[in-house]
N, C-alpha and C positions, 0 to 999 in steps of 0.2 A: 503495500498500499502505501502508496507518494503521501506525505506529507506537503503542505502550504506555510511558507513564513507567514504570519500574521502579525502586523501592526497594532497599536493601541486604538488607533482608528477602526482598522476592521473589528476590532473586539467589541469595539462600542458599537458600533452597526449592527453587530449581530446581537447585543444583549437588547437593542432600542427591538428588532424584529421579533426577539424572544417575546418582550413584552406586549409588541402590536405586530404580529405579522401582515397586518394590511396598513402601516404606516406608509405615508406618502414620500416622495424620493425630498421632496420639499422641506418635509416636517424632519426625516433623518439628517438630511443636511445639515439643516439649523443646529440638532442636535448634537451633532461632532465639527462642528467649524467648516462645511462642505456645502459646494452649491449643489441644487438638485440635482445636474449633470453628473459632476464628480460622484454624489452617492450614490447613483444609479448605475456607473461605471462600476464602482467598489462593488455594488450588490452583483453586479453581471459576473463579475469576476469571481465574487465566490460560489456564484452557483456551477459556473463552467468549472472551477475547479471542486466540485463535488462536496465544498463547506456544508453550502445550502442544500439542504437534499429535498425540500418543501414547504409548503405552506399549510397551515392546517387552522381547523377552529376548535376551541376551547368551548366545553360543552359542558355546562350545569347540570350533571346528573340528575339532581333529587326536582327539578321543573320535568322532568319526561317521567317521573314514578321511580329511579333507581337510588333512591335514598342511603340504603342498607350498604356500605362499604367495607369490604373485608380483605384478608390475603390469606390465601392458603396455600400452605406449602405440602408437597406432593412428594413423595418417594413409587417411582414407578415399579410393577411387577417384573421380575427378572426376563419375562419374555416381550415387554413392552420395549418398542426401540421408541427415541426422542423423534423423531420424524411422524411416526405412528400417533403416537399420544400428542403433537403438535399439530397434527391434522383435523384429530377429533376435537383437540378443545376450542381451536379457534371456532370453530361453527358454534359453540355457546354462546348466546346471545349476551350472559351477563360478564361475560369474561374481558378485560379493558386493557390487562396487561399481562405477558407470557417471561419468565424470566428463567433459563436454563442455569443452574446456580452450584456452586462447591455445597462442600459439606453435608452435613446426615440428610438431605431432603436432594431431591434433580432439579424439582422445579418451583418457583415461587408465582403466583398466580394472585392480581390484581382483581377482585370482581367489584361489580355495583350490581345488587341484587334490589330486587321489590320490596321484600319483606323477609323475615325469619324463612318462611316456608319455601321460597324462592333460591334461598341460601342453602339448605337441607338440600334441595333439588339437584342443585350443581353438584357439590359434596356427594350425591350420590350417583350421579350422571359420571362424575370422574370414576368412581370405583367399578361401577356396573361395565360403562364400555369404552373408556377410556385410557386403562391399563394400569389406575392408580392400586398401588396396594397400601399404602399409608397415607393419611392426610390430617393436618394440623391447622384448625383455622383460629384467625384472631380475626375480632372486631373493629374498625379502625375507627376511634372516638373523634379523633380529633387531627388534619393533616394540614400542611401548609406547603407550599411550591416556592421552592428559592432557584430558580433557573436561572444560569448566568451561562456566557458562552466561554468565559475561561476564570471562575473559580478562583484558581491556584493565584490569580494578578491582583487580587483586589483586595485590599487593607478590609481589616473588620472592625467597626468602626464602635 
């Protein structure tokens, strides 16, 4: 994988786009000290280099009835391949994130469920047809997102 050298302006542009993926080139430029054309050139360069891989919408899952947020750790049955598990799990409507991890478990899933019954059904489906041997579920009481383009270069106040 080829890496690209980014300067502070690039990171500031990325931070702005993480905050607001629909920001105009004019507002990005104003935020980082570039003209709209200069900001557009930088964003196009970051896209072409593969640094920016797409733009997405953030959805408030509570407004669509999926207020129960949970994390499910999954250990696979010995006969279940990671590929087969992922192909089955990606079809479950409640699943938001799938992470193949190290440690006691093979996967960590982030799910957004309608209610406790829906969560129970997701866990049962993981065991019944996705190849999960063992699951451990935790309900998320509160979460926050602290996404930054380059967290290692920022000072903590």
